[in-house]
N, C-alpha and C positions, 0 to 999 in steps of 0.2 A: 638771642639775648639783646635786650634794649639797653640803652646807656643809662636809664633808671634803675635798672637790675644790678648793672656793673657796677654803679655808685654804690647800692646798697652791699654789694658782696666786699667791695673793698671799701667802705666807707671809714672804716677805724684807722685806714692809713691816708685819709684823703686830707687831712691838715698837713700832715709832714710831706705829702707827696707833693702838695701844691707849692711848699716852702721851697722843696727841692728844685722845682721847675722854673722858680723864680731865678733862682741863681743864675750866674753866667759860667760857671764851671762846667766841663764836659761831663756828660752823662753817660755813664757804663750802666749796662742792664747785665747781671749774671745768671744764668740759668743752671742751677744745681740739680744734678741727678738725685741729690739727697742733701738735707742740711748738714753742714760740715760739723764734723766730730773729731776735733784734734787730738782729743785723748784716746781714740779708739783706732786710727789709722795716719800712716803717713800722708794718705791721700786729703783726708782733712785738715792735715797740717798744711800741705801745699797750697788749700785752697785759702786757708786764713792770711798764708803768706802774702798771696796775691791781692787779697781784699785789702791787707794792711799796706802794701804797695801802692794801691792806688789810692789809699786815704790819703797817705802822707803827699802825694801828687796833688792834691786838691780836687780830685774826680767827686762827684754826685754818685754814690753806688746804692742801685738798688738789686737786692738778692732775692730772687724767686725759685721756687721749688714746688713740685706738685707733692712732692714726699709728706709724710707726717713726720712730725719732730719727735726724738726720743728726749729721754731725759740727759743725754750727753751731747746733745746739739750744742752749738756754740751759741751762746749768749751775745746778740748784737745790739742789746737795749742800751747799753755802754758806750754806744759806737754812733757815727753818723750814718750808718748804713739803714736804707728802707728796706725792711721785709716784706715781702709778698707771697702769699700762698695762691699757688694757680691750679688750672685744671687740665687735665689732659683733654685733647681733643674739644677745645671749648673754645668758643668765638672770643670770650671774654678775655682771653689771653691777646687776642688782635686789638682789642679796646685799650689794654694796658700798654701796648706797645706804640699806638697811636698817642695817647695821654704823655707817655715818658717820652718819646721820639729820641731814643738815645743815639749818641754818635759811636759807641761801641758796644756789641753785644758779645758777651764772653760764654761757649757753651762746656759744661765742665761733661768732657766725654763723648764720644761719636753718638753714644744712642740718644741722647739729650738732642743733638744736633739733627739726627733724624726725625724727631719728633717736633721740633719747634723751627727748625732751620727754614722751612718753605715761608711759614708765618712773618719770620723776621724778613725775609726776602721781599715779601709781598708788601707788608706795610713800612718797612725801614731799608728801602734798598740802597742808600748810601751809607747806612751803619757799617762801620768796620766790623767784620765777622771772624772771631778768632776762636779756636778749639784749643782748649786744654786738655790734651790726651792722658795726661796723668802717667800712663803706659801705654806701649803698643797691647792692646788686649788680644789681637790675633796672634803674636807673638808670644805671649804668655799662655795661652790657650793650644798654640800647637809643641811647643813645649813640655807643656803637660799630657798631652796625647802621646807623646814620642816618649817620654818616660813610662807612660802606663803602657803602652805596647812594645817598649823596645824597638821602636823605629826609628828612620831616619825624621827629623823634624822636616815637615811639608808646610811650609808657610801660605801656599796658595788655597786657603780656604773661604769659605763663604763668608766669615767675620772678617778675614782682610778685606774683601770685596767691599764690605759693608763700611770699615774703616776707613779704607783708602777712598772711597767716594765721598765721605765726609770730609776727608783733608782735602780733596780737591774743589770741594765746594766751598770751603771756606777760605777766608783771605790770607789767613796765617794761621800756622798749628804750632802750639809750644811744646817743644820735645825735651825731655828731661835728661835723656840719656844721649850721649855721642855715638854710641852703638847702633841707637834705634835710628839716628839720623842717616847713619852709613847704609843701613837696610833700605830705608826708605828711598833714599838716592840711586843707590847701586841695584837692587833687587826690583824695586820697583817705579826706577826712574821717574821718581818725584822733582820736580824743580825744585832746587837748594831755595828760591827765593819765596817759598810756599812754607818752607821751616823754620823755627826760631829756637835756638838751643836757650833755654833757662833752666837751670837747673835748681835746687832746693837755694832758697835766701836765705844763709843763715848769718847770725852775728859772728862776728871774728873771736877766738879764742885770743883773750888778753891776759898777761900775768897774774892782774885781780881775781880772772875765773880760775887759775891754776892752784893760786894759793887757798882758795877753798875746797878743792878736792880730796878727798879721803885719800891718805897715803896708801901704799902697797899694804902694809901691816894691817890697816885697820878694816880691810877688807875681805869677805869670805865667799865662798861658793860661786858656782857656776850660775849664769843666767841665759833663758831665750826669753824673746818678748814678739808679740805679733797678735795681730785681729784675727780669729780664727773663720769669720767669713770669707778669708782670703785664703785660697785652697793650698798654695805654697808653703803657708805658716803649719797647716795641719799637716801636711806632709812630712816637713821638717822636724815635727815634734815626734811624728811617728820613727824617724829616723834616729833621733836622740834615743829615742826608748828602745829601741831593737838593735840599732848598729852602734851607736858611740858609748852609750851611757854604761852599757855591760861590759864593755873593756875598760872605759876610764875611771869608774868607780874601785875596780881593783886596783889601779895604780895610786888613785888616792882615798883611801878608805876614809871616812869621816867626813868627808867633803859632799854638800848637796848640790843636787841639780834643780834650779827654781823654774818652774815655768809660768811666765805671765801672758796674759793676752783677754782682749775682749771679746765678749760673744763666745765664751767656751761652753761648747754642748755637752752633752753627757759623756759623749763617746771620748770628750777631751778629758773631762774629769775623771772619767775611770780609769786613765793610765796613771794614776798616783800609786805610788807604792813607797809606804815610810820604811819598810825593810830596806827596801834599796836605794832609799835616800832620793827619790824622784818625786817631787812635789810640784803640784799643780795650784798655782796661787789664783789664777782668774784674772781680773782686769787691774791693770796698774792706774791708781787715780792720777799718778805723775811719772810717766815714762822715763823722763831723766833722773829724777830723784831715787826713783827704785833702781835703776840701772848704775846710778853711782856707788849704792852701795857693795856691790859684787865685784868679783875681782876679773873674771873674764867672760864675755859675752860667746855663746857657741850659736850656730846657725849654719846647720849643714845644708842649705838649700839646693834643692835639684834642679828647679825648675822654676821659670818667673820671667818679669822684665823690667824695665823701669830702673828706679834706683831706690835700694832699700832705706827708709827711714830708720830703722832700727840702728844702722851702724853710723848713721848722722848721730843720733842721739847718743852712742856710746861713747864715740868721739867728743862730742860736746861736754861729756863729763869725766873724760880720761879713763875709759874702761875699754882696755884693749880686746880684739874678738879673733875668734876663727871662723871660718867660712871656707866657702867653694867657689870657685871659678865663676859662676853664674851669679853667685851672692854678691861676688865683688865687682860684677860685671860694671865698666864704667864708669866707677865711682874714684879709683885713684888715678888714673891717667899714668903718667910715667914715673908716678911716685911709690915710696915705699907703703905697704899695707898696714893697717893699724893692727898688725898682729901676725896672722899667718894666713894664706890662702892654699887650699889642699882640698883634692876631689877624694883620692884615696883613704878610705873610713881608719886603716890602721895608722897611718902617717898623722892623719887627721886628731886621733887620740894622743899619741905622741907629743906633737905640737902643743896641745891645748894642756897635756900634763906638764911639761917643759914652760909655757907661758904662765901658768899657775904657780909655779914653784920659783921660778928664775926672776929675782928682782930687777937685775939688769936688763932682762930682755923684754920684761914687762913695762921699764921706765921707756925704754927704746921705741916702744910699740906703741907706746901712748903718745910720745914726740911725733911721731910719724900721723898719728890722728889730728894732731894740732896744724901739723902743716896742710895735711889733706884740706882741711876745713877753712882756714885762712886761705889757701891758694885756688881752691876749686869751686869753695861753696859760699865766699865771702858776699854778702849781700850788695857791698858797694863796687864789686867787680861787675854786677850785671844789671841792677835796678834801674838807674837813672837812665842805661844806656838801652834799654828795652822802652822805657816810656818815650824817650828823645826817637827811637827809630819807628815807634808806631804814629808818634806825633806828626813826622814828616814824611810818613808814605803817601804816595800819590796812589790816591785808591784807584782812578779811571785808568792809568797806565798797567798798574799792577793788575787788575783784571783781564785787561786787554791782552795780557801776556800769556794768561792762564785760559786759554779757550774751551779747552776739555773742561773746566771748572763751570764755565758758562754753560755750554751743553748740558752737563749734568744738572745745575740749576735749572735749567729750563725744563727738562723732563721732570725732575722730582716736583718741580713746583706743579705739573700737571698730574702726575701718578700719585703722589704723597698725598697732595693737597685734596684730590677727590676721595682718596680712602679715609683720610682723617675725616671729611666733610659728612663721609657716610655715616662712620661711627659716630660724629656728632648728633647728626639727626637720628641715628637708633637710640642714642641715649635719652632722646626727649620725648621718646614714647613711654 
């Protein structure tokens, strides 16, 4: 593709792009697996938090993705973010890199680094390459397989090899869970210098927020919420339907179980049973507002990884929750949970019923949630330090210490490059 064709494809952005390049602020290119949907998933919320952080720090941001936008994609038009639609296996991306010449490139999950990393290395070798893992995909996949087969968790999969290679090829990987950092360091011997703990970046819960919360007496029913494209959420709803709710509704007749979530397929919708007071509501336009009307959030999560956005949302609006060990993993540190953590289904039901009925226990759980947010997720504890740390990073020295990463980058630049170029040529025919 020649430069004139490139200009034609990206012509609608040309004026804004030129304005951006004339500014002295640092430039960051974020390559998204998808266009962020903060109303659909925690991953979307996480990405917008990172975008907002870089905007606040004065970065020029270009957000690029090869995915199609949906009706729920975040609207960047009211921000200073430049949007770029890109193509897979296409030299136009190289031309975009040459035009932007970003100081930082952030990959949204390891699959994106696999696709575009070699092009970034080729065109912008001095750019800081950051991988936002969201969660460790190989860990979630291994736990899911273990749950399905009732066998021990096997972390050493092909997905693990791919994800680990992406981590090693990048200069820094953002990890949202302290448990995942421990797995990477102790099980896979990843150097701590390559990993950066950056959890959700939340606003502190202040007295004025608390005063606006609905009181115990004004709330009704149980709630579950989660994106149904995410397998752990679909599995959790099945557990609720078959294991938890049959017992819980006998203890609390007249109370409803409300299921919310984006992209609910027919198999999800057909679980609704009005006689059992089990209701499938579909997408919540505003997750926190929806959760805030309910008394208790239930999430019997059986497998997964990372940190669960549904609990962050629940704590932000003062809604206690009952979940499992894997559901609460890495979220509370040494603090008390925002409700109860229980793997045994019978005890899970007892705890849920007690929390629903006991005002004192409910308020105590609510206070625990406030403390978790303010001490472990407040943006003020992490945001400034993160930007300062990447700003002062000596990239040459940092990379010299990661020689395995240099080896992987060398071979990836050869093997992946030629595969991508082969596809590129094939697409021209």
